[in-house]
PAVOBA-285202 format. One record per residue: residue in three letters; x, y, z of N, C-alpha, C in turn. Coordinates in pm, whole numbers, always signed. Layout:
REM residues N
site r->Ala nu->X nv->Y nw->Z cau->X cav->Y caw->Z cu->X cv->Y cw->Z
...
REM end
This chain:
REM residues 127
site r->Met nu->+9424 nv->+12650 nw->+10618 cau->+9513 cav->+12685 caw->+10731 cu->+9575 cv->+12560 cw->+10791
site r->Pro nu->+9702 nv->+12551 nw->+10809 cau->+9770 cav->+12434 caw->+10860 cu->+9720 cv->+12409 cw->+11001
site r->Ser nu->+9717 nv->+12285 nw->+11039 cau->+9678 cav->+12245 caw->+11176 cu->+9796 cv->+12277 cw->+11274
site r->Pro nu->+9760 nv->+12306 nw->+11398 cau->+9865 cav->+12332 caw->+11496 cu->+9962 cv->+12214 cw->+11508
site r->Ala nu->+10080 nv->+12237 nw->+11550 cau->+10178 cav->+12134 caw->+11554 cu->+10135 cv->+12012 cw->+11646
site r->Gly nu->+10066 nv->+12045 nw->+11750 cau->+10018 cav->+11943 caw->+11841 cu->+9911 cv->+11859 cw->+11787
site r->Asp nu->+9848 nv->+11903 nw->+11677 cau->+9744 cav->+11824 caw->+11612 cu->+9792 cv->+11738 cw->+11500
site r->Arg nu->+9919 nv->+11746 nw->+11467 cau->+9975 cav->+11671 caw->+11355 cu->+10020 cv->+11536 cw->+11401
site r->Arg nu->+10016 nv->+11442 nw->+11307 cau->+10064 cav->+11310 caw->+11333 cu->+10216 cv->+11309 cw->+11306
site r->Ala nu->+10283 nv->+11218 nw->+11373 cau->+10426 cav->+11195 caw->+11339 cu->+10433 cv->+11127 cw->+11194
site r->Lys nu->+10547 nv->+11139 nw->+11128 cau->+10557 cav->+11081 caw->+10997 cu->+10526 cv->+10930 cw->+11007
site r->Gly nu->+10438 nv->+10882 nw->+10922 cau->+10399 cav->+10742 caw->+10926 cu->+10293 cv->+10713 cw->+11029
site r->Gly nu->+10262 nv->+10815 nw->+11106 cau->+10161 cav->+10792 caw->+11218 cu->+10018 cv->+10747 cw->+11162
site r->Leu nu->+9977 nv->+10810 nw->+11052 cau->+9849 cav->+10777 caw->+10997 cu->+9850 cv->+10634 cw->+10941
site r->Glu nu->+9960 nv->+10596 nw->+10878 cau->+9970 cav->+10453 caw->+10830 cu->+9965 cv->+10356 cw->+10949
site r->Ala nu->+10036 nv->+10391 nw->+11057 cau->+10037 cav->+10310 caw->+11174 cu->+9893 cv->+10293 cw->+11235
site r->Glu nu->+9823 nv->+10404 nw->+11242 cau->+9685 cav->+10404 caw->+11293 cu->+9595 cv->+10313 cw->+11208
site r->Val nu->+9604 nv->+10324 nw->+11075 cau->+9527 cav->+10247 caw->+10986 cu->+9562 cv->+10094 cw->+10997
site r->Leu nu->+9694 nv->+10062 nw->+11008 cau->+9736 cav->+9923 caw->+11025 cu->+9678 cv->+9870 cw->+11157
site r->Ala nu->+9678 nv->+9953 nw->+11262 cau->+9631 cav->+9911 caw->+11394 cu->+9476 cv->+9874 cw->+11380
site r->Val nu->+9405 nv->+9955 nw->+11304 cau->+9265 cav->+9928 caw->+11285 cu->+9243 cv->+9792 cw->+11208
site r->Leu nu->+9319 nv->+9775 nw->+11110 cau->+9311 cav->+9646 caw->+11029 cu->+9347 cv->+9532 cw->+11121
site r->Lys nu->+9450 nv->+9543 nw->+11198 cau->+9497 cav->+9435 caw->+11282 cu->+9392 cv->+9401 cw->+11384
site r->Glu nu->+9333 nv->+9493 nw->+11448 cau->+9233 cav->+9482 caw->+11547 cu->+9109 cv->+9414 cw->+11496
site r->Ala nu->+9069 nv->+9452 nw->+11374 cau->+8951 cav->+9400 caw->+11309 cu->+8953 cv->+9249 cw->+11289
site r->Gly nu->+9070 nv->+9201 nw->+11242 cau->+9081 cav->+9059 caw->+11220 cu->+9000 cv->+9014 cw->+11102
site r->Glu nu->+8941 nv->+9100 nw->+11022 cau->+8863 cav->+9065 caw->+10902 cu->+8879 cv->+9175 cw->+10805
site r->Pro nu->+8851 nv->+9156 nw->+10674 cau->+8864 cav->+9255 caw->+10576 cu->+8769 cv->+9377 cw->+10600
site r->Leu nu->+8825 nv->+9494 nw->+10583 cau->+8749 cav->+9623 caw->+10604 cu->+8753 cv->+9703 cw->+10485
site r->Thr nu->+8642 nv->+9770 nw->+10446 cau->+8643 cav->+9866 caw->+10334 cu->+8701 cv->+10001 cw->+10393
site r->Pro nu->+8739 nv->+10082 nw->+10299 cau->+8791 cav->+10218 caw->+10341 cu->+8696 cv->+10288 cw->+10437
site r->Arg nu->+8571 nv->+10282 nw->+10405 cau->+8466 cav->+10348 caw->+10488 cu->+8469 cv->+10290 cw->+10634
site r->Gln nu->+8475 nv->+10158 nw->+10645 cau->+8480 cav->+10095 caw->+10776 cu->+8605 cv->+10130 cw->+10852
site r->Val nu->+8715 nv->+10138 nw->+10781 cau->+8840 cav->+10178 caw->+10847 cu->+8829 cv->+10320 cw->+10892
site r->Gly nu->+8775 nv->+10411 nw->+10820 cau->+8759 cav->+10547 caw->+10854 cu->+8671 cv->+10566 cw->+10978
site r->Glu nu->+8570 nv->+10486 nw->+10988 cau->+8476 cav->+10492 caw->+11098 cu->+8540 cv->+10445 cw->+11227
site r->Arg nu->+8645 nv->+10367 nw->+11218 cau->+8713 cav->+10313 caw->+11337 cu->+8843 cv->+10391 cw->+11386
site r->Leu nu->+8871 nv->+10491 nw->+11300 cau->+8995 cav->+10574 caw->+11336 cu->+8952 cv->+10665 cw->+11452
site r->Ala nu->+9051 nv->+10708 nw->+11532 cau->+9029 cav->+10798 caw->+11644 cu->+8973 cv->+10935 cw->+11600
site r->Arg nu->+9029 nv->+10981 nw->+11488 cau->+8974 cav->+11110 caw->+11437 cu->+8912 cv->+11089 cw->+11294
site r->Pro nu->+8815 nv->+11164 nw->+11271 cau->+8753 cav->+11149 caw->+11131 cu->+8849 cv->+11192 cw->+11022
site r->Leu nu->+8860 nv->+11127 nw->+10912 cau->+8934 cav->+11158 caw->+10798 cu->+8852 cv->+11152 cw->+10670
site r->Ala nu->+8888 nv->+11233 nw->+10568 cau->+8822 cav->+11218 caw->+10446 cu->+8829 cv->+11082 cw->+10387
site r->Tyr nu->+8723 nv->+11038 nw->+10329 cau->+8721 cav->+10897 caw->+10265 cu->+8836 cv->+10876 cw->+10171
site r->Thr nu->+8865 nv->+10986 nw->+10088 cau->+8971 cav->+10969 caw->+9994 cu->+9109 cv->+10958 cw->+10056
site r->Thr nu->+9122 nv->+11020 nw->+10175 cau->+9249 cav->+11010 caw->+10248 cu->+9268 cv->+10864 cw->+10294
site r->Val nu->+9167 nv->+10811 nw->+10352 cau->+9170 cav->+10667 caw->+10400 cu->+9202 cv->+10578 cw->+10278
site r->Met nu->+9136 nv->+10597 nw->+10161 cau->+9160 cav->+10517 caw->+10046 cu->+9302 cv->+10529 cw->+10000
site r->Thr nu->+9358 nv->+10652 nw->+9999 cau->+9499 cav->+10668 caw->+9963 cu->+9597 cv->+10591 cw->+10049
site r->Val nu->+9574 nv->+10608 nw->+10183 cau->+9655 cav->+10539 caw->+10277 cu->+9653 cv->+10389 cw->+10261
site r->Leu nu->+9532 nv->+10332 nw->+10242 cau->+9513 cav->+10195 caw->+10224 cu->+9587 cv->+10147 cw->+10094
site r->Ala nu->+9569 nv->+10224 nw->+9988 cau->+9635 cav->+10190 caw->+9862 cu->+9785 cv->+10187 cw->+9876
site r->Arg nu->+9838 nv->+10288 nw->+9948 cau->+9984 cav->+10286 caw->+9973 cu->+10033 cv->+10172 cw->+10059
site r->Leu nu->+9952 nv->+10140 nw->+10163 cau->+9987 cav->+10023 caw->+10245 cu->+9985 cv->+9893 cw->+10154
site r->His nu->+9891 nv->+9882 nw->+10070 cau->+9884 cav->+9764 caw->+9986 cu->+10003 cv->+9756 cw->+9893
site r->Glu nu->+10045 nv->+9876 nw->+9834 cau->+10159 cav->+9878 caw->+9746 cu->+10287 cv->+9837 cw->+9820
site r->Lys nu->+10297 nv->+9867 nw->+9944 cau->+10413 cav->+9831 caw->+10030 cu->+10411 cv->+9698 cw->+10076
site r->Gly nu->+10298 nv->+9626 nw->+10058 cau->+10280 cav->+9491 caw->+10101 cu->+10246 cv->+9479 cw->+10249
site r->Gln nu->+10202 nv->+9589 nw->+10310 cau->+10161 cav->+9589 caw->+10449 cu->+10014 cv->+9561 cw->+10470
site r->Ala nu->+9935 nv->+9569 nw->+10364 cau->+9792 cav->+9537 caw->+10373 cu->+9754 cv->+9462 cw->+10253
site r->Gly nu->+9679 nv->+9351 nw->+10277 cau->+9624 cav->+9269 caw->+10164 cu->+9492 cv->+9336 cw->+10116
site r->Arg nu->+9444 nv->+9298 nw->+10004 cau->+9315 cav->+9350 caw->+9968 cu->+9243 cv->+9246 cw->+9874
site r->Glu nu->+9110 nv->+9252 nw->+9887 cau->+9027 cav->+9165 caw->+9801 cu->+8908 cv->+9249 cw->+9754
site r->Arg nu->+8856 nv->+9200 nw->+9645 cau->+8734 cav->+9265 caw->+9588 cu->+8619 cv->+9267 cw->+9684
site r->Ala nu->+8554 nv->+9381 nw->+9697 cau->+8435 cav->+9387 caw->+9779 cu->+8339 cv->+9480 cw->+9704
site r->Gly nu->+8246 nv->+9424 nw->+9629 cau->+8160 cav->+9503 caw->+9545 cu->+8242 cv->+9572 cw->+9434
site r->Arg nu->+8226 nv->+9704 nw->+9424 cau->+8299 cav->+9779 caw->+9323 cu->+8432 cv->+9829 cw->+9373
site r->Gly nu->+8463 nv->+9808 nw->+9500 cau->+8587 cav->+9850 caw->+9556 cu->+8663 cv->+9737 cw->+9622
site r->Tyr nu->+8740 nv->+9770 nw->+9723 cau->+8824 cav->+9668 caw->+9789 cu->+8798 cv->+9669 cw->+9940
site r->Ala nu->+8824 nv->+9557 nw->+9996 cau->+8831 cav->+9542 caw->+10139 cu->+8977 cv->+9504 cw->+10179
site r->Tyr nu->+9029 nv->+9560 nw->+10284 cau->+9173 cav->+9545 caw->+10311 cu->+9190 cv->+9465 cw->+10440
site r->Thr nu->+9303 nv->+9397 nw->+10446 cau->+9340 cav->+9315 caw->+10564 cu->+9482 cv->+9348 cw->+10609
site r->Tyr nu->+9511 nv->+9319 nw->+10735 cau->+9645 cav->+9338 caw->+10786 cu->+9731 cv->+9222 cw->+10744
site r->Gln nu->+9847 nv->+9246 nw->+10691 cau->+9945 cav->+9143 caw->+10659 cu->+10013 cv->+9110 cw->+10788
site r->Arg nu->+10002 nv->+8989 nw->+10835 cau->+10042 cav->+8953 caw->+10967 cu->+10189 cv->+8959 cw->+11000
site r->Asp nu->+10276 nv->+8938 nw->+10901 cau->+10415 cav->+8932 caw->+10937 cu->+10504 cv->+8980 cw->+10825
site r->Glu nu->+10633 nv->+8999 nw->+10853 cau->+10724 cav->+9047 caw->+10746 cu->+10731 cv->+8955 cw->+10632
site r->Ala nu->+10724 nv->+8825 nw->+10653 cau->+10736 cav->+8730 caw->+10541 cu->+10614 cv->+8745 cw->+10448
site r->Gly nu->+10496 nv->+8770 nw->+10508 cau->+10379 cav->+8790 caw->+10429 cu->+10388 cv->+8916 cw->+10339
site r->Arg nu->+10443 nv->+9031 nw->+10404 cau->+10456 cav->+9149 caw->+10327 cu->+10558 cv->+9129 cw->+10213
site r->Arg nu->+10669 nv->+9060 nw->+10242 cau->+10773 cav->+9037 caw->+10136 cu->+10719 cv->+8955 cw->+10028
site r->Ala nu->+10635 nv->+8854 nw->+10059 cau->+10572 cav->+8769 caw->+9953 cu->+10492 cv->+8848 cw->+9861
site r->Val nu->+10412 nv->+8940 nw->+9911 cau->+10328 cav->+9029 caw->+9823 cu->+10416 cv->+9111 cw->+9746
site r->Gln nu->+10528 nv->+9164 nw->+9793 cau->+10618 cav->+9246 caw->+9713 cu->+10683 cv->+9158 cw->+9602
site r->Met nu->+10726 nv->+9040 nw->+9633 cau->+10780 cav->+8951 caw->+9536 cu->+10680 cv->+8923 cw->+9423
site r->Lys nu->+10557 nv->+8900 nw->+9459 cau->+10456 cav->+8866 caw->+9356 cu->+10443 cv->+8984 cw->+9262
site r->Arg nu->+10443 nv->+9105 nw->+9317 cau->+10431 cav->+9233 caw->+9245 cu->+10549 cv->+9246 cw->+9145
site r->Leu nu->+10667 nv->+9208 nw->+9194 cau->+10787 cav->+9219 caw->+9113 cu->+10794 cv->+9120 cw->+9000
site r->Leu nu->+10711 nv->+9023 nw->+9000 cau->+10713 cav->+8924 caw->+8891 cu->+10669 cv->+8984 cw->+8759
site r->Gly nu->+10596 nv->+9095 nw->+8767 cau->+10555 cav->+9150 caw->+8640 cu->+10430 cv->+9093 cw->+8587
site r->Gly nu->+10400 nv->+9128 nw->+8463 cau->+10277 cav->+9075 caw->+8393 cu->+10293 cv->+8927 cw->+8372
site r->Glu nu->+10178 nv->+8867 nw->+8339 cau->+10174 cav->+8720 caw->+8327 cu->+10278 cv->+8677 cw->+8214
site r->Asp nu->+10297 nv->+8750 nw->+8117 cau->+10389 cav->+8711 caw->+8006 cu->+10535 cv->+8710 cw->+8052
site r->Gln nu->+10562 nv->+8769 nw->+8167 cau->+10698 cav->+8777 caw->+8219 cu->+10728 cv->+8681 cw->+8336
site r->His nu->+10623 nv->+8619 nw->+8393 cau->+10640 cav->+8540 caw->+8512 cu->+10750 cv->+8433 cw->+8500
site r->Ala nu->+10745 nv->+8356 nw->+8384 cau->+10841 cav->+8244 caw->+8367 cu->+10983 cv->+8296 cw->+8358
site r->Asp nu->+11002 nv->+8404 nw->+8281 cau->+11138 cav->+8458 caw->+8266 cu->+11190 cv->+8513 cw->+8401
site r->Val nu->+11105 nv->+8582 nw->+8473 cau->+11152 cav->+8639 caw->+8606 cu->+11178 cv->+8528 cw->+8701
site r->Leu nu->+11092 nv->+8431 nw->+8709 cau->+11112 cav->+8316 caw->+8805 cu->+11240 cv->+8243 cw->+8757
site r->Ala nu->+11262 nv->+8220 nw->+8632 cau->+11386 cav->+8144 caw->+8587 cu->+11508 cv->+8224 cw->+8631
site r->His nu->+11511 nv->+8353 nw->+8616 cau->+11630 cav->+8436 caw->+8662 cu->+11641 cv->+8427 cw->+8815
site r->Phe nu->+11524 nv->+8438 nw->+8883 cau->+11532 cav->+8433 caw->+9031 cu->+11590 cv->+8300 cw->+9076
site r->Val nu->+11546 nv->+8189 nw->+9017 cau->+11594 cav->+8058 caw->+9064 cu->+11736 cv->+8038 cw->+9029
site r->Ser nu->+11783 nv->+8097 nw->+8919 cau->+11928 cav->+8086 caw->+8878 cu->+12020 cv->+8157 cw->+8979
site r->Glu nu->+11964 nv->+8249 nw->+9055 cau->+12052 cav->+8323 caw->+9157 cu->+12040 cv->+8264 cw->+9296
site r->Leu nu->+11963 nv->+8158 nw->+9316 cau->+11951 cav->+8100 caw->+9445 cu->+12076 cv->+8021 cw->+9485
site r->Ser nu->+12103 nv->+8016 nw->+9619 cau->+12209 cav->+7933 caw->+9660 cu->+12153 cv->+7787 cw->+9664
site r->Pro nu->+12244 nv->+7688 nw->+9667 cau->+12192 cav->+7551 caw->+9678 cu->+12098 cv->+7523 cw->+9792
site r->Glu nu->+12130 nv->+7589 nw->+9908 cau->+12047 cav->+7571 caw->+10023 cu->+11905 cv->+7630 cw->+10005
site r->Asp nu->+11901 nv->+7751 nw->+9943 cau->+11770 cav->+7806 caw->+9906 cu->+11692 cv->+7720 cw->+9808
site r->Glu nu->+11766 nv->+7664 nw->+9708 cau->+11703 cav->+7572 caw->+9607 cu->+11639 cv->+7457 cw->+9687
site r->Asp nu->+11709 nv->+7397 nw->+9787 cau->+11655 cav->+7289 caw->+9864 cu->+11530 cv->+7328 cw->+9938
site r->Val nu->+11532 nv->+7453 nw->+9995 cau->+11408 cav->+7498 caw->+10065 cu->+11292 cv->+7508 cw->+9969
site r->Leu nu->+11317 nv->+7572 nw->+9851 cau->+11214 cav->+7591 caw->+9754 cu->+11158 cv->+7456 cw->+9704
site r->Leu nu->+11243 nv->+7358 nw->+9678 cau->+11197 cav->+7233 caw->+9638 cu->+11115 cv->+7165 cw->+9745
site r->Arg nu->+11150 nv->+7174 nw->+9870 cau->+11073 cav->+7121 caw->+9975 cu->+10936 cv->+7182 cw->+9981
site r->Leu nu->+10932 nv->+7315 nw->+9971 cau->+10806 cav->+7389 caw->+9978 cu->+10716 cv->+7349 cw->+9861
site r->Leu nu->+10773 nv->+7318 nw->+9748 cau->+10701 cav->+7282 caw->+9627 cu->+10663 cv->+7134 cw->+9627
site r->Gly nu->+10709 nv->+7059 nw->+9725 cau->+10670 cav->+6922 caw->+9745 cu->+10769 cv->+6822 cw->+9670
site r->Gly nu->+10886 nv->+6878 nw->+9631 cau->+10978 cav->+6792 caw->+9568 cu->+11093 cv->+6754 cw->+9665
site r->Asp nu->+11168 nv->+6656 nw->+9633 cau->+11276 cav->+6610 caw->+9713 cu->+11401 cv->+6669 cw->+9660
site r->Pro nu->+11477 nv->+6757 nw->+9738 cau->+11599 cav->+6814 caw->+9688 cu->+11702 cv->+6716 cw->+9635
site r->Arg nu->+11699 nv->+6589 nw->+9688 cau->+11793 cav->+6484 caw->+9642 cu->+11764 cv->+6449 cw->+9500
site r->Asp nu->+11647 nv->+6477 nw->+9448 cau->+11616 cav->+6438 caw->+9308 cu->+11668 cv->+6540 cw->+9211
site r->His nu->+11716 nv->+6653 nw->+9269 cau->+11757 cav->+6769 caw->+9180 cu->+11899 cv->+6807 cw->+9222
site r->Pro nu->+12003 nv->+6746 nw->+9164 cau->+12136 cav->+6786 caw->+9209 cu->+12167 cv->+6932 cw->+9163
site r->Ser nu->+12243 nv->+6999 nw->+9247 cau->+12274 cav->+7145 caw->+9219 cu->+12393 cv->+7154 cw->+9131
REM end
């Protein structure tokens, strides 16, 4: 039987609640720990699904914790985008090709930023 309209979360509300729990914790949490800290009890599998989706979107980081994972809040948009970029690199056999194509599309200014971040001097690499 569907829950009454007043008992339903707004679209994305559950993800927002889970992210708030991760942010407040300030440390990695397992799905069980997240579930225990939510305002309303949820099935363990529901919490796992939400966490997996947040990780896929780059909004939650994860690390091995025993046989499962512990999740962390991705602190900013740049962190979330970095996770997404890493995922887009593909398998290890594709990293070099994908990175080469990515770098070939960069503006000279972005190349300079990348070189500085990698510890090189942009003046050593004319565009």
